[in-house]
Backbone as JSON Lines, residues from 0, in Angstrom:
{"i":0,"aa":"E","n":[-20.48,-8.84,10.68],"ca":[-21.5,-8.01,11.26],"c":[-22.41,-7.51,10.14]}
{"i":1,"aa":"V","n":[-23.69,-7.57,10.38],"ca":[-24.69,-7.08,9.42],"c":[-25.32,-5.83,10.0]}
{"i":2,"aa":"L","n":[-25.3,-4.77,9.23],"ca":[-25.91,-3.51,9.65],"c":[-27.14,-3.24,8.8]}
{"i":3,"aa":"A","n":[-28.16,-2.64,9.39],"ca":[-29.37,-2.32,8.65],"c":[-30.0,-1.07,9.24]}
{"i":4,"aa":"G","n":[-30.85,-0.45,8.47],"ca":[-31.57,0.72,8.96],"c":[-30.96,2.02,8.48]}
{"i":5,"aa":"G","n":[-31.6,3.1,8.88],"ca":[-31.21,4.42,8.41],"c":[-29.82,4.85,8.82]}
{"i":6,"aa":"S","n":[-29.34,4.38,9.95],"ca":[-28.02,4.81,10.43],"c":[-26.91,3.84,10.08]}
{"i":7,"aa":"A","n":[-27.23,2.76,9.38],"ca":[-26.24,1.72,9.09],"c":[-25.09,2.24,8.23]}
{"i":8,"aa":"L","n":[-25.38,3.02,7.21],"ca":[-24.32,3.54,6.35],"c":[-23.41,4.5,7.1]}
{"i":9,"aa":"A","n":[-23.99,5.35,7.92],"ca":[-23.19,6.29,8.71],"c":[-22.32,5.55,9.71]}
{"i":10,"aa":"E","n":[-22.85,4.5,10.3],"ca":[-22.06,3.7,11.24],"c":[-20.9,3.02,10.53]}
{"i":11,"aa":"A","n":[-21.16,2.47,9.36],"ca":[-20.1,1.83,8.59],"c":[-19.06,2.85,8.14]}
{"i":12,"aa":"A","n":[-19.5,4.05,7.78],"ca":[-18.58,5.09,7.33],"c":[-17.65,5.56,8.44]}
{"i":13,"aa":"S","n":[-18.11,5.47,9.67],"ca":[-17.29,5.95,10.78],"c":[-16.21,4.96,11.19]}
{"i":14,"aa":"T","n":[-16.29,3.73,10.68],"ca":[-15.3,2.72,11.05],"c":[-14.39,2.31,9.89]}
{"i":15,"aa":"A","n":[-14.74,2.7,8.68],"ca":[-13.94,2.32,7.51],"c":[-12.69,3.18,7.42]}
{"i":16,"aa":"E","n":[-11.67,2.67,6.75],"ca":[-10.44,3.44,6.55],"c":[-10.64,4.5,5.47]}
{"i":17,"aa":"V","n":[-11.3,4.1,4.38],"ca":[-11.61,5.0,3.27],"c":[-13.1,4.85,2.96]}
{"i":18,"aa":"V","n":[-13.79,5.96,2.79],"ca":[-15.22,5.94,2.49],"c":[-15.43,6.49,1.09]}
{"i":19,"aa":"V","n":[-16.08,5.71,0.23],"ca":[-16.48,6.16,-1.09],"c":[-17.99,6.35,-1.03]}
{"i":20,"aa":"N","n":[-18.43,7.59,-1.04],"ca":[-19.84,7.89,-0.9],"c":[-20.44,8.21,-2.26]}
{"i":21,"aa":"G","n":[-21.25,7.29,-2.76],"ca":[-21.97,7.48,-4.01],"c":[-23.46,7.33,-3.79]}
{"i":22,"aa":"V","n":[-23.91,7.53,-2.55],"ca":[-25.33,7.41,-2.22],"c":[-26.07,8.55,-2.91]}
{"i":23,"aa":"V","n":[-27.17,8.24,-3.55],"ca":[-27.93,9.21,-4.34],"c":[-28.7,10.17,-3.44]}
{"i":24,"aa":"G","n":[-28.64,11.45,-3.78],"ca":[-29.45,12.46,-3.1],"c":[-28.94,12.82,-1.72]}
{"i":25,"aa":"F","n":[-29.84,13.44,-0.95],"ca":[-29.47,13.9,0.38],"c":[-29.3,12.76,1.37]}
{"i":26,"aa":"A","n":[-29.66,11.55,0.98],"ca":[-29.45,10.39,1.85],"c":[-27.97,10.16,2.09]}
{"i":27,"aa":"G","n":[-27.12,10.69,1.23],"ca":[-25.68,10.52,1.39],"c":[-25.05,11.49,2.38]}
{"i":28,"aa":"L","n":[-25.78,12.52,2.78],"ca":[-25.22,13.53,3.68],"c":[-24.8,12.96,5.03]}
{"i":29,"aa":"P","n":[-25.61,12.14,5.7],"ca":[-25.16,11.57,6.97],"c":[-23.9,10.71,6.83]}
{"i":30,"aa":"V","n":[-23.77,10.04,5.71],"ca":[-22.58,9.23,5.46],"c":[-21.35,10.13,5.35]}
{"i":31,"aa":"T","n":[-21.48,11.21,4.6],"ca":[-20.38,12.16,4.44],"c":[-19.98,12.75,5.78]}
{"i":32,"aa":"L","n":[-20.95,13.2,6.55],"ca":[-20.66,13.81,7.84],"c":[-20.03,12.82,8.81]}
{"i":33,"aa":"A","n":[-20.53,11.59,8.83],"ca":[-19.96,10.57,9.73],"c":[-18.52,10.27,9.37]}
{"i":34,"aa":"A","n":[-18.23,10.19,8.09],"ca":[-16.86,9.92,7.66],"c":[-15.93,11.05,8.07]}
{"i":35,"aa":"L","n":[-16.35,12.29,7.85],"ca":[-15.51,13.43,8.18],"c":[-15.33,13.6,9.69]}
{"i":36,"aa":"E","n":[-16.4,13.4,10.45],"ca":[-16.33,13.52,11.9],"c":[-15.41,12.47,12.51]}
{"i":37,"aa":"S","n":[-15.28,11.33,11.83],"ca":[-14.43,10.24,12.32],"c":[-13.01,10.35,11.79]}
{"i":38,"aa":"G","n":[-12.75,11.37,10.98],"ca":[-11.4,11.56,10.45],"c":[-11.04,10.58,9.34]}
{"i":39,"aa":"R","n":[-12.03,10.04,8.67],"ca":[-11.78,9.08,7.59],"c":[-11.51,9.8,6.29]}
{"i":40,"aa":"R","n":[-10.77,9.14,5.41],"ca":[-10.54,9.68,4.07],"c":[-11.84,9.51,3.28]}
{"i":41,"aa":"L","n":[-12.3,10.57,2.64],"ca":[-13.59,10.56,1.94],"c":[-13.39,10.78,0.45]}
{"i":42,"aa":"C","n":[-13.89,9.86,-0.35],"ca":[-13.94,10.0,-1.8],"c":[-15.41,10.26,-2.13]}
{"i":43,"aa":"L","n":[-15.72,11.47,-2.51],"ca":[-17.11,11.89,-2.65],"c":[-17.58,11.83,-4.09]}
{"i":44,"aa":"A","n":[-18.62,11.05,-4.32],"ca":[-19.28,10.96,-5.62],"c":[-20.75,11.31,-5.43]}
{"i":45,"aa":"N","n":[-21.0,12.31,-4.6],"ca":[-22.35,12.71,-4.23],"c":[-22.38,14.23,-4.15]}
{"i":46,"aa":"K","n":[-22.92,14.87,-5.18],"ca":[-22.89,16.34,-5.21],"c":[-23.81,16.98,-4.19]}
{"i":47,"aa":"E","n":[-24.85,16.29,-3.77],"ca":[-25.78,16.86,-2.8],"c":[-25.1,17.16,-1.46]}
{"i":48,"aa":"S","n":[-24.13,16.35,-1.09],"ca":[-23.4,16.61,0.15],"c":[-22.67,17.95,0.07]}
{"i":49,"aa":"L","n":[-22.13,18.26,-1.08],"ca":[-21.43,19.54,-1.25],"c":[-22.4,20.71,-1.32]}
{"i":50,"aa":"I","n":[-23.54,20.49,-1.96],"ca":[-24.54,21.56,-2.1],"c":[-25.17,21.88,-0.74]}
{"i":51,"aa":"A","n":[-25.55,20.86,0.0],"ca":[-26.25,21.05,1.26],"c":[-25.33,21.45,2.41]}
{"i":52,"aa":"A","n":[-24.1,20.97,2.4],"ca":[-23.22,21.2,3.54],"c":[-21.81,21.58,3.1]}
{"i":53,"aa":"G","n":[-21.71,22.33,2.03],"ca":[-20.41,22.71,1.48],"c":[-19.42,23.24,2.49]}
{"i":54,"aa":"P","n":[-19.79,24.24,3.31],"ca":[-18.83,24.77,4.28],"c":[-18.37,23.73,5.31]}
{"i":55,"aa":"V","n":[-19.25,22.82,5.67],"ca":[-18.89,21.78,6.63],"c":[-17.97,20.75,5.99]}
{"i":56,"aa":"V","n":[-18.28,20.38,4.76],"ca":[-17.5,19.36,4.05],"c":[-16.14,19.92,3.68]}
{"i":57,"aa":"R","n":[-16.09,21.17,3.34],"ca":[-14.85,21.81,2.91],"c":[-13.81,21.69,3.97]}
């Protein structure tokens, strides 16, 4: 399956077993949220996700 577009990373993050998010800037926030909402294990290498949504990510 080939995914493309703005929601492609978030869609992939919601189906993966482990998500390693190293997307630069705030573009990584939807990926982080999708992974957490889906109950996936998240390895975060994106500080903007913590800065912008720290209480949610925590």
